[in-house]
Structures are given as C-alpha cells and as structure tokens.
C-alpha positions in Angstrom: 0.0 0.0 0.0 1.3 3.5 -0.9 0.0 7.0 -0.4 -0.6 7.4 -4.1 -2.3 4.1 -4.7 -4.2 2.8 -1.6 -4.6 -1.0 -1.4 -7.7 -2.3 -3.2 -10.2 -4.4 -1.4 -10.0 -8.2 -2.1 -13.8 -8.1 -2.6 -15.7 -6.0 -5.1 -17.6 -2.9 -4.0 -20.4 -3.8 -6.4 -22.6 -6.9 -6.5 -23.7 -8.9 -9.5 -22.6 -7.8 -13.0 -25.7 -8.8 -14.9 -29.5 -8.8 -14.4 -32.2 -9.8 -16.8 -31.5 -10.7 -20.4 -30.7 -7.8 -22.6 -32.6 -6.9 -25.7 -30.9 -7.2 -29.1 -30.6 -3.4 -29.5 -29.0 -3.2 -26.0 -26.5 -5.8 -27.0 -25.7 -3.9 -30.2 -25.1 -0.7 -28.3 -22.7 -2.4 -25.9 -20.7 -3.7 -28.8 -20.8 -0.5 -31.0 -21.3 2.6 -28.8 -19.6 1.7 -25.5 -16.2 1.1 -27.1 -16.3 4.7 -28.5 -16.9 6.1 -25.0 -15.0 3.6 -22.8 -11.8 4.7 -21.1 -8.9 2.4 -21.7 -6.8 2.2 -18.6 -4.0 0.5 -20.5 -3.4 3.9 -22.1 -1.4 6.4 -20.2 -3.6 9.0 -18.4 -3.3 12.4 -20.0 -1.7 15.2 -18.0 -4.8 17.2 -18.5 -7.9 15.0 -18.0 -10.0 17.4 -20.1 -8.2 16.0 -23.1 -10.3 12.8 -22.8 -13.3 14.5 -24.3 -14.3 15.0 -27.9 -14.7 18.8 -27.4 -13.1 21.3 -25.1 -14.6 21.2 -21.5 -14.0 23.6 -18.6 -13.7 20.9 -15.9 -14.4 17.2 -15.3 -16.6 15.4 -12.8 -17.0 11.7 -12.0 -20.2 9.8 -11.1 -19.5 6.4 -9.5 -22.3 3.8 -10.0 -24.8 5.7 -12.1 -27.4 3.0 -12.1 -30.0 3.7 -14.7 -28.2 6.9 -15.7 -31.0 9.4 -14.8 -28.7 11.8 -13.0 -25.8 11.4 -15.4 -28.0 12.1 -18.4 -29.4 15.2 -16.7 -26.0 16.6 -15.9 -24.7 16.0 -19.4 -27.5 18.1 -20.8 -27.5 20.7 -18.0 -23.7 21.4 -18.1 -22.4 20.8 -21.6 -19.2 22.7 -20.7 -18.4 20.0 -18.0 -16.9 16.7 -18.9 -18.7 13.8 -17.2 -17.1 10.4 -16.5 -19.7 7.8 -15.6 -18.7 4.4 -13.9 -21.2 1.5 -13.9 -20.0 -2.1 -13.8 -23.6 -3.4 -13.9 -24.2 -4.4 -17.5 -27.9 -3.7 -17.5 -27.4 -0.2 -16.1 -24.8 0.6 -18.8 -27.1 -0.7 -21.5 -29.9 1.5 -20.1 -27.8 4.6 -20.3 -26.6 3.8 -23.8 -30.2 3.3 -24.9 -31.1 6.7 -23.5 -28.4 8.6 -25.4 -30.2 8.5 -28.7 -28.5 8.9 -32.1 -25.9 11.6 -31.1 -23.2 10.7 -28.7 -22.6 13.5 -26.2 -19.1 15.0 -26.6 -18.8 15.7 -22.9 -19.3 12.0 -21.8 -16.8 9.2 -21.2 -17.7 5.8 -19.6 -16.0 3.1 -17.6 -17.6 -0.3 -16.9 -15.4 -1.9 -14.2 -14.0 -1.2 -10.8 -14.0 2.5 -10.0 -10.9 2.2 -7.8 -8.8 1.3 -10.8 -10.1 4.4 -12.6 -9.4 6.6 -9.5 -5.8 5.3 -9.4 -5.4 6.0 -13.1 -6.6 9.6 -13.1 -4.1 12.4 -12.7 -3.7 14.2 -9.4 -6.1 17.1 -8.7 -7.9 16.5 -12.0 -11.6 16.5 -10.9 -14.0 19.2 -9.9 -16.4 16.8 -8.3 -17.3 13.2 -7.5 -20.9 11.9 -7.1 -21.7 8.7 -5.3 -25.5 8.5 -5.4 -27.4 5.6 -3.8 -24.5 3.2 -3.7 -25.0 -0.4 -2.6 -25.3 -0.1 1.3 -24.1 -3.6 2.0 -26.4 -3.6 5.1 -25.0 -6.7 6.8 -22.2 -5.8 9.2 -19.9 -8.6 7.8 -20.2 -6.8 4.4 -19.5 -3.2 5.6 -15.9 -3.5 4.4 -17.4 -3.6 0.9 -19.0 -0.2 1.2 -17.4 2.2 -1.2 -16.9 4.9 1.4 -13.8 3.9 3.2 -10.6 5.5 4.5 -8.7 4.1 1.5 -11.2 5.3 -1.1 -11.4 8.8 0.5 -7.6 8.9 0.1 -8.2 8.1 -3.6 -10.8 10.9 -3.8 -8.5 13.4 -2.1 -5.7 12.6 -4.6 -7.8 13.2 -7.7 -10.0 16.1 -6.5 -8.7 19.6 -6.7 -9.1 22.0 -3.8 -12.6 23.3 -3.6 -14.0 20.3 -5.4 -17.2 18.6 -4.0 -17.9 15.0 -3.0 -21.6 14.4 -3.1 -23.2 11.4 -1.4 -26.9 10.5 -1.4 -28.5 7.5 0.3 -31.8 6.5 1.9 -30.1 4.1 4.3 -29.5 5.8 7.7 -26.6 3.6 8.7 -24.7 4.3 5.5 -25.4 8.1 5.8 -24.0 8.0 9.4 -21.1 5.8 8.2 -20.2 8.3 5.5 -20.4 11.3 7.9 -18.1 9.6 10.3 -15.5 8.6 7.7 -15.5 12.0 5.9 -15.4 14.0 9.1 -12.4 11.9 10.2 -10.5 12.5 7.0 -8.4 15.7 7.0 -9.1 16.4 3.3 -12.9 16.8 3.6 -15.2 19.4 5.2 -18.9 18.7 5.5 -21.0 21.5 4.0 -24.1 21.8 6.1 -25.3 24.9 8.0 -28.3 23.1 9.6 -29.9 19.6 9.9 -32.3 20.5 7.2 -29.6 21.2 4.6 -28.8 17.5 4.0 -32.5 16.6 3.5 -32.7 19.1 0.5 -31.9 17.6 -2.9 -29.0 19.0 -4.9 -29.7 21.9 -7.3 -31.4 20.7 -10.6 -31.8 17.3 -9.0 -33.7 15.1 -11.5 -34.5 12.3 -9.0 -34.0 8.6 -9.8 -36.3 5.6 -10.0 -34.4 4.1 -7.0 -35.0 7.2 -5.0 -38.7 7.2 -5.9 -39.0 3.6 -4.7 -37.3 4.5 -1.4 -39.6 7.4 -0.8 -42.7 5.2 -1.5 -41.4 2.7 1.0 -41.0 5.4 3.7 -37.3 6.0 3.6 -36.1 9.6 3.7 -33.1 10.4 1.4 -30.1 12.3 2.7 -27.9 14.5 0.4 -24.4 15.1 1.8 -21.8 17.4 0.4 -18.2 17.5 1.4 -15.7 20.1 0.2 -12.1 19.1 -0.7 -9.9 21.3 1.5 
C-alpha cells in the first residue's frame, strides 16, 4: 500500500454484474457505442484530464455507480461545458444509459464499466472538480461493511484526484450508510462537511432530477439524505 495508490479491497464494492436478459438493441449498443466512450486504462492517463473528451470542456466530474443513468444524463445536458465520466459495472445499467443517449453521442461524456478504484488510481492528481456517489449499494450486513465504497482508502483516492474546492456528493436513503459516510468523511483531513443546519442535508441538490431508485425508497417510507463534502 502506498499513499498514491491505496490498497484495493479483495472483494468488489459492487454486487452482480448482470441482471435480466438484454434486448438485441442493447447488445448492439454495448458492442458498438460503448467502445467509443469507454476509457482504456491501458493507455497512459493524460496530464490534463480534459483531453479525454471530444470537445473542449471547462472541468471534469465523476459519477460512480450511475445505475439507470437518470442523474448522469441530466448533468450531461445541463452542463455541456463540463466533462462527465460515468462508472457503472452493472451491464444492464450501462445498457440502459446507452439506450437513452439517442443517435448523437454527447461530446462531454466518457464511460468506464469496471472497478471505480482502478479508474481513480489511473486519473491524474487534482484533476476532478467533483465526485458523485449516489445511492450506492449499502451492504447492510455488518460482515459486508468492508465492501462499502466509502472507506478511508477510497477517501484517500478521492482526495488525490480532487482539486481544492471540489465537491464530493453522497446520497442515500439508508441511515446507517449516511452515518457511516459522515463519520468517515469528518475523520478525513481532506474533507469538510458542507451543512449549516440539519435540514440542509435533506434538501436535494440543485437541478436534481430524481431517480427511480429514490422514488422507490420514498414510496417505502425511507427519507433520502444528500451530503456534500468540500475538498480542502
């Protein structure tokens, strides 16, 4: 283990890789469109991460585990001057996003379909203006807590690739994971929790589109929390 590259977990931070059978069009998109957007970590990372995009962008943000892609798609359209990197190892989630893109591939989008820690170790230092981790797998059983993505090692990774003033945003409807994240981030010297009152972290982020998972959580009586941490 080194300061630049914290040790990876021996267990994946994500669960199954595939769900229900894909439709023929989804298969085709994975074979034709995904290779055009996928980051190849065998290549050397550029000194300026903005060079990864098909057109000039002002800054670059990362979303880890974008699920069905509702938030990622909204951000691509809302902020065309920002390059977005989306990570999703779940094949059905990636296929859903590709299906939503339509005929024109956004020039401010890149994708990665494997372990986000490998991507974080590949990216240049201080290259990101933000990281979003929205409704990650909570791994509710105590014996699985080591598989939660928020950890001291991964916060070290975040701190390395985030520039000063960048924001780490975390959303969840699972109280134990919200508390877990607060404890870990407040214990890390690189992060400062941005909340003036208890109500702040129950307010969705600006231009928040909502997600289907979030809607299900609300219907089942779970109250989402939206945490924001500033990179010192």
